[in-house]
C-alpha positions as MATLAB code, in Angstrom:
seq = 'XXXXXXXXXXXXXXXXXXXXXXXXXXXXXXXXXXXXXXXXXXXXXXXXXXXXXXXXXXXXXXXXXXXXXXXXXXXXXXXXXXXXXXXXXXXXXXXXXXXXXXXXXXXXXXXXXXXXXXXXXXXXX';
ca = [
       8.808   -4.258  -10.525;
       5.037   -3.834  -10.264;
       2.670   -6.121   -8.474;
      -0.995   -6.173   -7.657;
      -2.459   -6.255   -4.192;
      -5.585   -8.391   -4.093;
      -5.755   -8.987   -0.356;
      -5.374   -6.115    2.079;
      -5.811   -8.124    5.292;
      -2.133   -7.850    6.236;
      -1.980   -4.104    5.756;
      -2.342   -2.182    8.981;
      -2.488    1.363    7.764;
      -3.388    3.142    4.567;
      -2.727    6.849    4.424;
      -4.418    8.793    1.660;
      -3.074   12.162    0.780;
      -3.202   14.546   -2.136;
      -0.584   17.020   -3.189;
      -2.030   19.519   -5.638;
       1.405   20.907   -6.513;
       2.483   17.454   -7.622;
      -0.426   16.928  -10.041;
       1.590   17.402  -13.254;
       4.409   15.164  -12.091;
       1.873   12.590  -10.993;
       0.310   12.435  -14.452;
       3.745   11.833  -15.994;
       4.471    9.203  -13.358;
       1.183    7.449  -14.051;
       1.856    7.436  -17.787;
       5.231    5.778  -17.177;
       4.105    3.053  -14.773;
       0.552    2.199  -15.759;
      -0.654    0.233  -18.747;
      -2.912    2.829  -20.263;
      -5.628    1.839  -22.694;
      -6.236    3.615  -25.999;
      -7.734    6.676  -24.296;
      -5.355    7.746  -21.536;
      -6.837   11.248  -21.353;
     -10.170    9.741  -20.256;
      -8.460    7.688  -17.570;
      -6.531   10.728  -16.391;
      -9.735   12.541  -15.443;
     -10.541   12.353  -11.753;
      -8.706   12.612   -8.488;
      -5.172   11.331   -8.191;
      -4.430    9.903   -4.821;
      -1.075    8.711   -3.588;
      -1.421    5.798   -1.210;
       1.233    4.897    1.313;
       0.788    1.307    2.391;
       2.428   -0.151    5.470;
       2.310   -3.871    6.241;
       1.405   -5.009    9.764;
       4.657   -6.799   10.358;
       8.204   -5.732    9.600;
       9.523   -7.809    6.744;
      12.986   -9.065    7.621;
      14.967   -8.752    4.437;
      18.422   -7.470    3.640;
      17.503   -5.183    0.756;
      13.825   -4.313    0.584;
      11.222   -3.080    3.005;
       7.677   -3.730    1.957;
       6.498   -0.134    2.048;
       4.611    0.633   -1.112;
       3.575    3.838   -2.721;
       0.641    3.295   -5.018;
      -1.473    5.531   -7.175;
      -5.226    5.194   -7.396;
      -7.284    7.205   -9.847;
     -10.778    7.982   -8.605;
     -13.563   10.308   -9.602;
     -14.148   11.253   -5.987;
     -12.002   11.034   -2.860;
     -14.943    9.359   -1.077;
     -14.673    6.481   -3.537;
     -11.470    5.278   -1.920;
     -11.824    2.555    0.664;
     -10.066   -0.608    1.739;
     -12.308   -2.645   -0.527;
     -11.754   -0.795   -3.768;
      -8.009   -0.542   -3.282;
      -7.821   -4.245   -4.071;
      -6.268   -3.843   -7.508;
      -3.650   -1.131   -7.500;
      -0.183   -1.090   -8.922;
       2.259   -1.084   -6.117;
       5.986   -0.462   -6.242;
       8.417   -1.633   -3.646;
      10.441    1.289   -2.512;
      14.020    0.923   -1.365;
      14.392    2.211    2.166;
      18.020    3.095    2.901;
      19.212   -0.135    1.304;
      18.455   -2.108    4.447;
      15.447   -2.307    6.706;
      15.515   -2.096   10.464;
      15.129   -5.505   12.006;
      12.696   -5.996   14.867;
      14.346   -5.522   18.228;
      12.385   -8.484   19.578;
      11.398  -11.846   18.081;
       8.089  -12.178   16.243;
       6.360  -14.095   19.049;
       7.015  -11.123   21.377;
       5.711   -8.621   18.824;
       2.581   -6.952   20.309;
       0.791   -7.054   16.934;
       1.515  -10.769   16.599;
       0.456  -11.445   20.201;
      -2.795   -9.555   19.653;
      -3.554  -11.591   16.564;
      -2.766  -14.865   18.365;
      -4.954  -13.982   21.364;
      -7.835  -13.216   18.957;
      -7.431  -16.670   17.397;
      -7.233  -18.281   20.847;
     -10.371  -16.441   21.991;
     -12.276  -17.665   18.942;
     -11.232  -21.260   19.637;
     -12.528  -21.132   23.222;
     -16.052  -20.020   22.210;
];
């Protein structure tokens, strides 16, 4: 199941990494998952970057954790930024069948508290 990410505001961390040994496998993988146009060899030129995307908050779900591995094709590694990652194919990856639930409720989550205090601070100004 593929989906597009158009808004990256809820993503806390994007890790870019390249594995040169995996280049051939990556091309095959891209050909399987992407909708290539008439000239795939032109699109295959450039740098292949695997992107591991982690959401800010743990998604409480019985089967899926919202950790995505996405592939972005770029001519240059410097081209990759939060802004131009806005349309990438992203695949939900099963993580041990179940995800770990938060050990504390959402309102006690430090990330959530930080976000709420930011909102509160803006209201007071």
